GUBA-442647 format. One line per 5 residues: number of its first residue (from 1); for each residue x, y, z of N, C-alpha, C. Coordinates in pm, whole numbers, plus 50000, padded with zeros to 5 digits. Example, Ala and Ser with C-alpha at 12.3 -4.5 7.8 and 13.67 -1.06 7.14 Angstrom:
2
1	51319:49431:50780:51230:49550:50780:51320:49670:50780; 51285:49775:50708:51367:49894:50714:51290:50003:50787 $
END
This chain:
426
1	45766:32040:50108:45696:32119:50006:45621:32025:49910; 45493:32055:49883:45414:31971:49795:45463:31980:49650; 45463:31867:49583:45501:31862:49442:45373:31858:49358; 45353:31960:49277:45231:31972:49197:45264:31961:49049; 45192:31875:48978:45207:31869:48832:45070:31886:48767 $
6	45071:31952:48652:44948:31973:48574:44974:31924:48432; 44893:31828:48388:44902:31776:48252:44782:31825:48173; 44808:31869:48050:44699:31914:47963:44698:31829:47837; 44577:31791:47793:44562:31713:47671:44421:31660:47660; 44401:31563:47574:44269:31501:47555:44258:31381:47649 $
11	44178:31396:47752:44177:31302:47864:44065:31200:47848; 44099:31073:47872:44001:30965:47868:44028:30869:47982; 43923:30834:48056:43934:30732:48160:43795:30679:48192; 43787:30579:48277:43658:30522:48316:43641:30528:48467; 43534:30589:48512:43499:30584:48654:43426:30455:48685 $
16	43350:30407:48587:43273:30283:48599:43282:30210:48466; 43252:30081:48464:43270:30005:48339:43182:30051:48223; 43069:30112:48251:42968:30136:48148:42999:30251:48053; 43096:30341:48089:43116:30457:48003:43251:30523:48026; 43296:30593:47922:43418:30673:47932:43386:30813:47984 $
21	43481:30871:48052:43484:31015:48074:43584:31070:47972; 43539:31161:47888:43625:31218:47783:43625:31370:47797; 43743:31430:47810:43755:31575:47827:43852:31628:47722; 43797:31699:47625:43881:31757:47521:43961:31874:47578; 44091:31872:47556:44180:31977:47607:44153:32005:47756 $
26	44158:31897:47832:44135:31907:47976:44265:31905:48055; 44249:31905:48187:44364:31913:48277:44354:31805:48384; 44467:31742:48412:44481:31653:48528:44584:31716:48620; 44544:31737:48746:44635:31797:48844:44660:31696:48955; 44788:31675:48987:44825:31584:49095:44918:31655:49192 $
31	44897:31629:49320:44985:31680:49426:45047:31560:49497; 45178:31556:49499:45251:31442:49558:45203:31309:49501; 45181:31310:49370:45146:31186:49300:45001:31146:49304; 44916:31224:49370:44774:31190:49384:44688:31295:49315; 44591:31250:49236:44504:31340:49161:44418:31423:49256 $
36	44421:31555:49236:44335:31644:49315:44228:31709:49229; 44245:31703:49095:44148:31765:49005:44165:31709:48865; 44053:31686:48798:44054:31651:48656:43931:31716:48594; 43954:31806:48498:43840:31877:48440:43878:31964:48322; 43785:32048:48282:43802:32131:48163:43883:32257:48190 $
41	43901:32292:48318:43975:32413:48351:44058:32390:48476; 44142:32487:48508:44227:32478:48626:44167:32561:48739; 44145:32503:48857:44096:32582:48970:44194:32694:49004; 44144:32807:49051:44231:32922:49079:44349:32890:49171; 44330:32796:49263:44436:32764:49359:44561:32709:49291 $
46	44545:32659:49168:44660:32599:49097:44702:32683:48975; 44650:32805:48969:44674:32888:48851:44818:32929:48829; 44899:32928:48934:45038:32973:48921:45134:32859:48886; 45086:32737:48886:45176:32624:48862:45200:32603:48712; 45320:32559:48673:45346:32533:48532:45262:32418:48479 $
51	45234:32424:48349:45152:32322:48282:45239:32247:48182; 45229:32114:48184:45290:32033:48080:45182:32008:47974; 45196:32076:47861:45091:32075:47758:45127:31972:47650; 45043:31870:47639:45066:31766:47539:44984:31787:47412; 44936:31908:47393:44868:31943:47268:44749:31855:47239 $
56	44747:31793:47121:44632:31712:47079:44648:31564:47117; 44751:31531:47195:44772:31392:47236:44661:31344:47329; 44645:31213:47336:44554:31150:47431:44627:31125:47562; 44558:31143:47674:44612:31110:47805:44517:31009:47870; 44568:30890:47897:44487:30782:47954:44557:30725:48077 $
61	44485:30654:48163:44552:30589:48276:44651:30481:48227; 44754:30455:48307:44846:30346:48275:44775:30212:48284; 44830:30113:48215:44769:29980:48213:44815:29898:48333; 44726:29809:48378:44754:29719:48489:44744:29575:48439; 44853:29500:48451:44857:29358:48414:44847:29278:48543 $
66	44736:29209:48562:44712:29141:48690:44764:28998:48694; 44828:28952:48585:44884:28817:48589:44985:28796:48477; 45112:28779:48515:45217:28746:48418:45328:28670:48488; 45392:28582:48412:45505:28503:48462:45633:28560:48402; 45702:28643:48481:45823:28708:48431:45929:28610:48379 $
71	45952:28495:48443:46057:28404:48395:46021:28332:48264; 45895:28341:48224:45855:28275:48099:45868:28369:47978; 45929:28484:47998:45936:28585:47892:45997:28530:47763; 46100:28448:47774:46167:28396:47653:46087:28286:47585; 45980:28239:47648:45897:28134:47589:45778:28189:47510 $
76	45768:28321:47497:45653:28377:47423:45647:28316:47283; 45527:28274:47244:45508:28222:47109:45553:28079:47089; 45587:28009:47196:45631:27870:47184:45527:27776:47247; 45509:27660:47185:45420:27558:47240:45274:27595:47237; 45237:27680:47143:45099:27728:47139:45001:27625:47082 $
81	45052:27506:47045:44963:27399:47000:44941:27296:47110; 44982:27327:47233:44968:27234:47344:44865:27285:47445; 44810:27192:47524:44726:27232:47635:44813:27258:47757; 44750:27305:47865:44822:27357:47981:44927:27261:48037; 44888:27142:48077:44980:27055:48150:45097:27007:48064 $
86	45076:26961:47939:45192:26929:47854:45281:27050:47826; 45220:27166:47814:45296:27290:47788:45386:27323:47906; 45334:27306:48028:45416:27329:48146:45537:27237:48148; 45514:27110:48120:45622:27010:48127:45726:27032:48017; 45680:27069:47898:45772:27080:47784:45849:27211:47784 $
91	45784:27319:47815:45846:27451:47802:45870:27523:47934; 45765:27530:48019:45771:27620:48133:45869:27575:48240; 45856:27452:48285:45941:27407:48395:46090:27407:48360; 46131:27358:48241:46274:27366:48207:46327:27509:48202; 46246:27603:48153:46290:27743:48147:46302:27802:48288 $
96	46204:27777:48372:46208:27835:48507:46326:27782:48588; 46368:27659:48561:46482:27601:48634:46610:27683:48612; 46619:27752:48498:46739:27831:48466:46758:27950:48561; 46651:27984:48636:46658:28102:48720:46725:28074:48855; 46782:27954:48869:46874:27931:48981:47002:28012:48960 $
101	47024:28056:48836:47139:28139:48798:47095:28286:48800; 47146:28362:48894:47102:28502:48907:47142:28588:48788; 47252:28554:48721:47292:28632:48604:47194:28610:48488; 47151:28487:48472:47049:28459:48370:46919:28534:48406; 46885:28530:48534:46765:28601:48580:46774:28750:48549 $
106	46889:28809:48575:46906:28953:48551:46892:28985:48402; 46946:28898:48318:46937:28918:48173:46792:28916:48125; 46720:28811:48165:46582:28794:48118:46489:28896:48183; 46501:28912:48312:46413:29006:48381:46436:29150:48335; 46559:29182:48300:46585:29316:48247:46509:29342:48119 $
111	46509:29242:48029:46436:29255:47902:46285:29262:47927; 46237:29181:48021:46095:29178:48053:46048:29312:48110; 46123:29366:48205:46087:29495:48266:46086:29605:48161; 46182:29602:48070:46185:29701:47964:46062:29691:47876; 46015:29569:47850:45897:29548:47766:45770:29596:47837 $
116	45761:29574:47966:45649:29629:48042:45643:29780:48026; 45758:29845:48049:45766:29991:48036:45725:30034:47895; 45781:29968:47796:45759:30008:47656:45611:30003:47621; 45540:29904:47671:45399:29885:47636:45303:29958:47729; 45355:30039:47820:45267:30119:47904:45203:30045:48020 $
121	45263:29932:48060:45214:29860:48178:45280:29923:48300; 45205:30008:48368:45262:30082:48481:45254:30003:48611; 45161:29909:48619:45145:29825:48738:45127:29681:48692; 45183:29587:48768:45169:29446:48730:45173:29356:48853; 45116:29239:48839:45117:29136:48944:45187:29015:48882 $
126	45305:28981:48937:45397:28892:48866:45434:28769:48947; 45447:28658:48876:45510:28538:48930:45659:28543:48900; 45740:28508:48999:45881:28482:48975:45899:28331:48960; 45999:28276:49026:46021:28131:49032:46037:28092:49178; 46076:27965:49202:46097:27919:49339:46224:27978:49400 $
131	46305:28046:49317:46436:28093:49360:46425:28231:49423; 46446:28238:49554:46423:28365:49627:46518:28475:49581; 46644:28442:49554:46739:28546:49518:46711:28604:49381; 46673:28520:49287:46638:28570:49154:46510:28653:49158; 46419:28616:49246:46295:28694:49260:46327:28833:49315 $
136	46423:28842:49404:46467:28973:49453:46531:29055:49342; 46599:28989:49247:46656:29059:49131:46544:29124:49050; 46436:29050:49027:46322:29106:48953:46266:29228:49025; 46253:29220:49155:46199:29332:49232:46292:29453:49224; 46420:29427:49229:46519:29535:49219:46510:29607:49085 $
141	46496:29530:48977:46489:29589:48843:46361:29670:48824; 46252:29622:48878:46126:29697:48871:46138:29828:48947; 46197:29822:49066:46215:29943:49146:46301:30045:49072; 46411:30001:49013:46500:30091:48940:46430:30155:48821; 46338:30080:48759:46265:30131:48643:46152:30225:48682 $
146	46120:30232:48811:46010:30317:48856:45873:30256:48833; 45868:30127:48798:45741:30059:48777:45688:30007:48910; 45557:29990:48917:45493:29938:49038:45449:29794:49014; 45471:29708:49113:45435:29567:49095:45422:29496:49229; 45338:29392:49228:45344:29288:49329:45421:29172:49265 $
151	45519:29120:49336:45604:29013:49283:45602:28896:49379; 45587:28774:49324:45580:28656:49408:45693:28558:49387; 45751:28511:49497:45839:28395:49493:45748:28272:49489; 45760:28191:49386:45670:28077:49364:45701:27966:49464; 45593:27897:49507:45607:27781:49596:45552:27656:49528 $
156	45627:27546:49535:45582:27418:49477:45662:27304:49540; 45590:27212:49608:45659:27103:49679:45603:26965:49646; 45522:26956:49539:45477:26825:49493:45442:26831:49345; 45434:26715:49283:45394:26703:49142:45468:26800:49052; 45597:26811:49076:45683:26901:48999:45810:26824:48963 $
161	45877:26862:48854:45999:26790:48816:46108:26802:48923; 46195:26704:48929:46299:26701:49032:46386:26826:49030; 46402:26884:48910:46488:27002:48898:46417:27132:48936; 46288:27123:48974:46212:27244:49008:46110:27211:49116; 46159:27164:49228:46070:27129:49339:46138:27165:49470 $
166	46058:27200:49569:46111:27243:49698:46075:27143:49808; 46158:27138:49910:46121:27075:50036:46023:27168:50107; 45920:27112:50165:45812:27193:50223:45865:27295:50324; 45944:27248:50419:45991:27338:50525:46089:27441:50471; 46171:27400:50373:46264:27494:50313:46190:27599:50232 $
171	46083:27556:50166:46001:27649:50088:45944:27758:50178; 45892:27719:50294:45837:27817:50387:45946:27906:50446; 46060:27846:50478:46171:27925:50534:46223:28025:50431; 46238:27981:50305:46284:28071:50199:46184:28184:50176; 46056:28150:50182:45953:28252:50160:45957:28357:50270 $
176	45974:28315:50394:45983:28409:50506:46105:28501:50489; 46218:28442:50452:46340:28520:50432:46322:28620:50319; 46260:28573:50209:46236:28660:50093:46138:28773:50128; 46033:28739:50203:45935:28841:50244:46004:28953:50322; 46088:28915:50414:46154:29016:50498:46253:29099:50416 $
181	46320:29036:50320:46413:29109:50233:46339:29204:50139; 46212:29171:50109:46134:29251:50014:46099:29390:50066; 46111:29410:50195:46074:29538:50254:46157:29654:50197; 46275:29623:50145:46364:29728:50092:46311:29792:49965; 46213:29731:49899:46171:29780:49767:46047:29868:49770 $
186	45979:29882:49882:45856:29959:49887:45878:30105:49851; 45769:30183:49826:45629:30142:49832:45571:30090:49699; 45645:30105:49589:45586:30067:49459:45604:29920:49426; 45705:29855:49483:45731:29713:49453:45717:29632:49582; 45619:29543:49583:45583:29472:49707:45572:29322:49682 $
191	45582:29242:49790:45570:29097:49775:45426:29050:49773; 45405:28933:49715:45274:28867:49715:45297:28718:49729; 45225:28654:49819:45239:28510:49842:45189:28435:49718; 45268:28333:49672:45242:28276:49540:45255:28123:49536; 45156:28050:49591:45153:27907:49562:45121:27890:49414 $
196	45199:27809:49342:45180:27804:49196:45037:27767:49160; 44992:27653:49205:44851:27615:49202:44838:27491:49289; 44715:27452:49319:44691:27344:49414:44769:27216:49381; 44771:27170:49254:44842:27043:49229:44989:27044:49266; 45054:27160:49271:45197:27165:49301:45227:27203:49446 $
201	45124:27210:49531:45146:27250:49670:45071:27155:49765; 45144:27098:49861:45081:27014:49962:44996:27098:50056; 44907:27031:50129:44825:27101:50228:44911:27171:50332; 45020:27106:50373:45108:27167:50472:45167:27298:50419; 45209:27297:50294:45265:27418:50235:45159:27526:50219 $
206	45042:27489:50169:44936:27589:50150:44894:27651:50283; 44881:27569:50387:44843:27621:50518:44950:27716:50572; 45076:27677:50555:45186:27762:50599:45188:27895:50527; 45161:27892:50397:45158:28016:50318:45039:28103:50357; 44924:28039:50381:44807:28114:50425:44832:28185:50558 $
211	44896:28114:50651:44929:28175:50780:45028:28290:50764; 45125:28270:50673:45227:28373:50652:45166:28499:50589; 45073:28478:50496:45006:28591:50432:44934:28675:50536; 44865:28609:50630:44796:28681:50736:44894:28750:50831; 44999:28677:50872:45094:28732:50969:45165:28855:50916 $
216	45198:28854:50787:45271:28966:50726:45179:29065:50653; 45049:29032:50652:44951:29115:50581:44992:29137:50436; 45019:29025:50368:45063:29026:50229:44957:28957:50144; 44924:29010:50027:44821:28946:49943:44867:28813:49884; 44774:28748:49816:44797:28614:49759:44759:28614:49612 $
221	44836:28537:49532:44798:28513:49393:44817:28365:49361; 44734:28314:49271:44753:28178:49221:44667:28159:49096; 44651:28032:49057:44569:27996:48941:44446:27918:48988; 44337:27933:48916:44213:27865:48954:44130:27829:48831; 44094:27702:48822:43999:27654:48720:44034:27703:48580 $
226	44158:27672:48539:44204:27712:48406:44169:27609:48301; 44168:27481:48339:44166:27373:48241:44094:27253:48302; 44018:27180:48221:43939:27068:48273:44028:26960:48336; 44142:26931:48272:44233:26831:48327:44287:26872:48463; 44316:27000:48479:44365:27054:48606:44258:27041:48714 $
231	44133:27073:48680:44022:27066:48776:44000:26922:48822; 44005:26827:48730:43990:26685:48766:44104:26640:48857; 44223:26688:48830:44341:26655:48909:44325:26704:49052; 44278:26828:49069:44255:26884:49202:44150:26803:49277; 44043:26762:49207:43938:26682:49271:43994:26548:49322 $
236	44087:26489:49245:44147:26363:49286:44242:26383:49404; 44314:26495:49405:44409:26523:49513:44339:26562:49642; 44222:26625:49631:44151:26677:49749:44004:26634:49748; 43980:26504:49767:43840:26457:49766:43758:26514:49881; 43828:26564:49984:43756:26622:50099:43698:26759:50068 $
241	43745:26823:49961:43702:26960:49930:43578:26959:49842; 43493:27058:49862:43370:27068:49782:43400:27098:49636; 43508:27175:49612:43544:27214:49476:43686:27273:49480; 43736:27311:49364:43872:27366:49351:43887:27493:49436; 43791:27585:49423:43798:27711:49498:43803:27687:49648 $
246	43728:27587:49692:43722:27557:49835:43858:27516:49892; 43943:27455:49811:44077:27416:49858:44154:27539:49903; 44153:27643:49821:44221:27768:49858:44157:27829:49983; 44025:27830:49985:43954:27892:50097:43985:27823:50229; 43985:27690:50227:44009:27614:50350:44152:27628:50400 $
251	44245:27662:50310:44384:27682:50350:44416:27830:50376; 44310:27912:50390:44323:28055:50423:44401:28133:50316; 44389:28086:50192:44452:28157:50080:44351:28243:50004; 44230:28248:50056:44124:28336:50005:44045:28385:50124; 44003:28511:50117:43911:28562:50219:43977:28622:50341 $
256	44107:28604:50356:44179:28660:50471:44257:28786:50433; 44319:28783:50316:44393:28898:50262:44348:28915:50117; 44375:29030:50054:44339:29045:49913:44401:28934:49828; 44321:28877:49740:44365:28763:49659:44326:28784:49514; 44414:28745:49422:44383:28745:49279:44408:28606:49225 $
261	44310:28554:49152:44319:28421:49092:44312:28433:48940; 44410:28376:48873:44413:28383:48727:44319:28281:48665; 44255:28320:48556:44175:28238:48466:44030:28223:48512; 44000:28132:48607:43863:28117:48659:43762:28095:48546; 43797:28005:48456:43714:27982:48337:43595:27894:48366 $
266	43615:27791:48449:43514:27685:48463:43456:27679:48604; 43433:27794:48665:43378:27798:48800:43231:27758:48803; 43193:27684:48906:43051:27658:48930:42987:27781:48993; 42854:27781:48999:42784:27893:49062:42821:27905:49209; 42839:27792:49276:42878:27793:49418:43016:27858:49434 $
271	43108:27827:49344:43241:27887:49349:43235:28037:49322; 43151:28076:49227:43136:28220:49201:43082:28293:49323; 42991:28229:49393:42938:28290:49515:43049:28315:49617; 43140:28218:49630:43250:28231:49725:43349:28339:49679; 43371:28347:49549:43458:28453:49495:43398:28590:49525 $
276	43267:28603:49508:43200:28731:49534:43203:28764:49683; 43176:28664:49765:43173:28684:49911:43309:28731:49963; 43416:28671:49912:43551:28705:49957:43612:28819:49877; 43540:28866:49774:43590:28972:49684:43729:28936:49628; 43742:28810:49592:43864:28764:49526:43863:28809:49381 $
281	43972:28873:49339:43979:28926:49203:44008:28814:49102; 43940:28821:48989:43970:28734:48875:44064:28807:48781; 44173:28742:48743:44258:28795:48636:44220:28720:48508; 44153:28790:48421:44107:28732:48294:44220:28740:48193; 44259:28624:48139:44377:28615:48051:44335:28560:47914 $
286	44276:28645:47829:44215:28595:47705:44312:28527:47609; 44432:28583:47589:44525:28521:47494:44565:28382:47541; 44598:28369:47668:44638:28239:47722:44524:28138:47714; 44403:28183:47745:44288:28092:47743:44263:28035:47604; 44295:28114:47501:44283:28067:47362:44403:27980:47325 $
291	44524:28030:47353:44645:27960:47310:44657:27819:47366; 44616:27800:47492:44631:27670:47557:44501:27591:47558; 44406:27635:47474:44278:27564:47457:44207:27544:47591; 44213:27645:47676:44158:27631:47811:44008:27657:47816; 43961:27753:47734:43819:27785:47734:43796:27936:47731 $
296	43668:27975:47735:43631:28116:47732:43566:28151:47866; 43633:28232:47943:43581:28268:48076:43449:28344:48065; 43356:28317:48157:43224:28383:48153:43229:28521:48218; 43297:28614:48153:43325:28743:48214:43198:28822:48246; 43101:28822:48154:42977:28894:48182:42909:28839:48307 $
301	42907:28709:48321:42845:28646:48439:42919:28686:48567; 43051:28689:48561:43131:28730:48676:43105:28877:48711; 43097:28960:48607:43065:29102:48626:42933:29117:48701; 42832:29044:48655:42698:29059:48712:42692:29011:48857; 42785:28925:48894:42790:28877:49033:42879:28964:49122 $
306	42923:29078:49068:43001:29176:49145:43137:29121:49190; 43194:29033:49108:43328:28983:49134:43428:29078:49069; 43528:29127:49141:43626:29217:49080:43706:29146:48970; 43730:29217:48859:43799:29155:48746:43905:29250:48692; 44024:29197:48669:44129:29266:48596:44169:29182:48476 $
311	44259:29234:48396:44308:29161:48280:44454:29121:48300; 44491:29007:48242:44628:28961:48253:44684:28919:48118; 44811:28952:48094:44876:28905:47971:44908:28757:47981; 44929:28708:48103:44972:28571:48130:45090:28530:48043; 45188:28618:48031:45313:28576:47969:45360:28450:48041 $
316	45389:28334:47972:45389:28322:47829:45281:28229:47774; 45181:28193:47859:45064:28128:47801:45000:28225:47702; 44996:28351:47741:44967:28459:47648:45096:28504:47583; 45091:28546:47460:45215:28572:47385:45244:28720:47365; 45159:28809:47419:45175:28953:47395:45175:29028:47528 $
321	45276:29112:47548:45287:29192:47670:45186:29306:47671; 45155:29361:47555:45071:29481:47545:44931:29459:47602; 44897:29536:47705:44762:29528:47762:44658:29590:47669; 44699:29679:47581:44607:29730:47480:44554:29615:47395; 44644:29526:47357:44603:29413:47274:44529:29308:47356 $
326	44567:29292:47482:44494:29199:47570:44349:29243:47585; 44326:29373:47600:44188:29419:47621:44104:29405:47495; 44165:29426:47377:44087:29406:47254:44059:29257:47231; 44153:29171:47271:44129:29026:47261:44017:28984:47355; 44011:29046:47473:43903:29015:47567:43767:29046:47506 $
331	43759:29157:47433:43634:29192:47365:43600:29087:47259; 43698:29053:47176:43674:28954:47070:43630:28820:47126; 43695:28776:47232:43662:28647:47290:43521:28648:47350; 43482:28761:47409:43347:28772:47465:43241:28764:47356; 43274:28811:47236:43181:28801:47124:43162:28655:47084 $
336	43270:28579:47084:43260:28437:47051:43181:28361:47157; 43200:28398:47283:43123:28337:47392:42974:28361:47370; 42942:28485:47332:42802:28524:47313:42741:28455:47192; 42809:28456:47079:42747:28407:46957:42750:28255:46945; 42852:28190:47005:42868:28047:46987:42826:27963:47109 $
341	42828:28025:47230:42811:27945:47351:42685:27982:47429; 42668:28109:47459:42560:28149:47549:42515:28291:47518; 42402:28304:47450:42354:28435:47410:42287:28512:47525; 42289:28452:47645:42236:28520:47763:42323:28637:47803; 42454:28623:47777:42549:28722:47827:42610:28802:47712 $
346	42581:28931:47711:42625:29019:47602:42777:29032:47601; 42834:29058:47482:42979:29078:47474:43024:29202:47551; 43153:29208:47580:43210:29324:47647:43210:29445:47555; 43187:29561:47612:43202:29685:47538:43346:29734:47552; 43383:29833:47471:43518:29888:47480:43543:29948:47619 $
351	43445:30021:47672:43467:30085:47803:43482:29980:47913; 43410:29870:47904:43422:29765:48006:43561:29701:48003; 43608:29671:47883:43742:29610:47871:43851:29708:47915; 43835:29835:47877:43931:29937:47917:43932:29954:48069; 43813:29952:48129:43801:29960:48275:43878:29846:48341 $
356	43861:29723:48291:43932:29609:48349:44083:29625:48338; 44129:29684:48228:44274:29700:48205:44334:29816:48283; 44248:29898:48344:44297:30015:48418:44243:30014:48562; 44126:30067:48583:44074:30078:48719:44037:29943:48780; 43987:29851:48698:43948:29719:48750:44065:29648:48815 $
361	44173:29631:48739:44293:29570:48795:44362:29660:48895; 44350:29792:48874:44416:29888:48961:44366:29884:49104; 44243:29835:49124:44188:29827:49260:44273:29739:49351; 44346:29645:49292:44431:29559:49374:44544:29640:49437; 44577:29753:49376:44685:29840:49425:44631:29955:49511 $
366	44501:29966:49524:44440:30077:49598:44361:30164:49503; 44379:30295:49512:44311:30388:49420:44404:30412:49302; 44388:30329:49201:44478:30329:49084:44395:30300:48960; 44434:30362:48847:44372:30327:48720:44265:30422:48672; 44254:30538:48737:44155:30638:48698:44212:30776:48728 $
371	44147:30879:48675:44187:31017:48706:44091:31083:48804; 44015:31002:48877:43927:31056:48980:44010:31109:49097; 43953:31204:49167:44020:31263:49283:44057:31154:49383; 44181:31158:49431:44228:31061:49529:44302:30944:49470; 44300:30931:49337:44372:30822:49271:44519:30860:49249 $
376	44607:30762:49260:44746:30786:49223:44752:30814:49073; 44837:30908:49035:44844:30947:48894:44937:30854:48816; 44877:30755:48751:44946:30673:48652:44887:30712:48517; 44971:30752:48423:44919:30803:48296:45010:30766:48181; 44947:30748:48065:45017:30732:47938:44977:30846:47847 $
381	45074:30903:47776:45046:31007:47678:45064:30945:47540; 44957:30950:47459:44954:30881:47330:44952:30982:47216; 45049:30972:47127:45051:31052:47004:45005:30963:46889; 44879:30978:46849:44822:30890:46746:44821:30954:46607; 44899:31060:46587:44891:31134:46461:44939:31053:46341 $
386	45023:30952:46363:45072:30873:46249:44974:30765:46205; 44863:30750:46276:44760:30655:46233:44670:30728:46133; 44701:30712:46005:44640:30794:45901:44488:30781:45900; 44422:30897:45904:44277:30905:45894:44241:31052:45876; 44197:31094:45756:44165:31235:45733:44031:31278:45793 $
391	43958:31184:45854:43826:31215:45908:43835:31265:46053; 43740:31349:46088:43731:31395:46226:43677:31282:46313; 43745:31252:46423:43703:31142:46511:43685:31193:46654; 43594:31130:46727:43577:31163:46868:43697:31109:46946; 43711:31154:47069:43821:31103:47153:43808:30953:47175 $
396	43685:30905:47196:43664:30762:47215:43704:30684:47090; 43672:30737:46973:43709:30669:46849:43861:30667:46830; 43925:30777:46866:44071:30781:46854:44136:30680:46948; 44083:30669:47069:44136:30571:47163:44114:30429:47110; 43993:30401:47063:43962:30267:47010:44057:30233:46895 $
401	44076:30326:46806:44164:30304:46691:44306:30272:46738; 44355:30349:46836:44492:30321:46883:44502:30186:46951; 44401:30151:47033:44404:30023:47101:44411:29907:47002; 44340:29920:46891:44334:29810:46793:44451:29811:46696; 44492:29927:46647:44594:29926:46540:44722:30001:46576 $
406	44724:30065:46692:44845:30134:46736:44939:30040:46808; 45050:30093:46858:45145:30013:46935:45225:30102:47028; 45328:30043:47089:45405:30115:47191:45477:30237:47136; 45502:30242:47006:45573:30357:46949:45494:30486:46962; 45363:30474:46985:45279:30593:46999:45274:30645:47142 $
411	45331:30570:47238:45334:30616:47377:45455:30707:47395; 45431:30834:47417:45542:30930:47423:45584:30966:47566; 45500:30933:47665:45538:30958:47804:45461:30864:47895; 45524:30830:48007:45462:30743:48106:45481:30806:48244; 45371:30813:48320:45377:30862:48458:45334:30749:48552 $
416	45407:30734:48662:45371:30634:48763:45376:30703:48899; 45261:30701:48968:45249:30770:49097:45297:30914:49087; 45264:30977:48974:45292:31120:48956:45431:31153:48908; 45513:31052:48879:45649:31077:48834:45670:31021:48694; 45744:31096:48611:45778:31046:48479:45870:30924:48494 $
421	45839:30818:48417:45922:30697:48419:46000:30692:48288; 46129:30727:48290:46208:30720:48167:46240:30576:48132; 46290:30553:48011:46320:30417:47968:46421:30352:48063; 46394:30229:48109:46484:30164:48203:46623:30140:48140; 46725:30152:48224:46861:30125:48178:46915:29995:48237 $
426	46836:29933:48326:46879:29809:48397:47012:29832:48467 $
END
């Protein structure tokens, strides 16, 4: 028997980056978790079904975080005066080593998953650690919470501290074992192949992971062109490669299966062409790019080259889980890029940033992040009545106001694939 739900309220979403669709007192109808109608009225065929009426609340798609490091959750707000490589050595690697202990992993991952839920992140693409069993714990907790995610067991077999490094063959064997164990968590929680980044992975490991991604038809995530020091390091490690992006491409970690690369701040035009050709998604991480002095990604230029883009919190290079705040930071950073660096590329609009935080990143999951027919129904219900303002505002203005000055306390309901997601109990 088909499961039909009808939500009523003030609906806002983006079909394309350039504009919002806003429907005052509209209806979203989903059958078996998939949107079949969104409009001002209910088609006669659904007239007998009960309606969940949210009154004057806003109904928006759930947020998609395309890049976060779950084990770095306890490091939020630490080391923000350091650049990438010293920050990794001082804070990140020692913290990730603790995840050899599954009980510690369960404690931290439980808090992290709860924070995702609280902030309305219905879908996420996450790094775990090198520890396969702890990574399975993260997947288990996400599944129990009803959240959707791609989760990666991290691989690193060179240029890493002794307490956080793998043997190449063991890394591949562990990854294969973890991949096969991950099948128990579908369909909302799935694995993703995760070489940390080129400096921490030998060619043998990268090639093995590329082959595994193809054999199991599993997507890939990593980091690309985040920091000038990192880019110089890759050039020294791989003098045979034309550029940083080419290293991933030559090891079949791009262009064979869906791939998302975090940051992509300092890409050359040739690299952008390859990203566009392979339709590799960029995860734009504005807070992290500022905090670690990495740079300002040329998002407008990437947009114009038809490269898919999502937004990432990049916990804990980024210090805030809320994708609402990540998207407003993306707008602010684009203004600085425009006014201080290159006036050729206009700043992001609200609809463009919102699109990246919903449908843009949601494309990595399929038809996600919009209320268009055929999309999975991920939705947040927002009660913004406590944001004092005696003036009449449009739906777009109310959404903008909540994104900038509201918080998770205004989210009164969360739907993922058509089902209500109650607060996780771990």
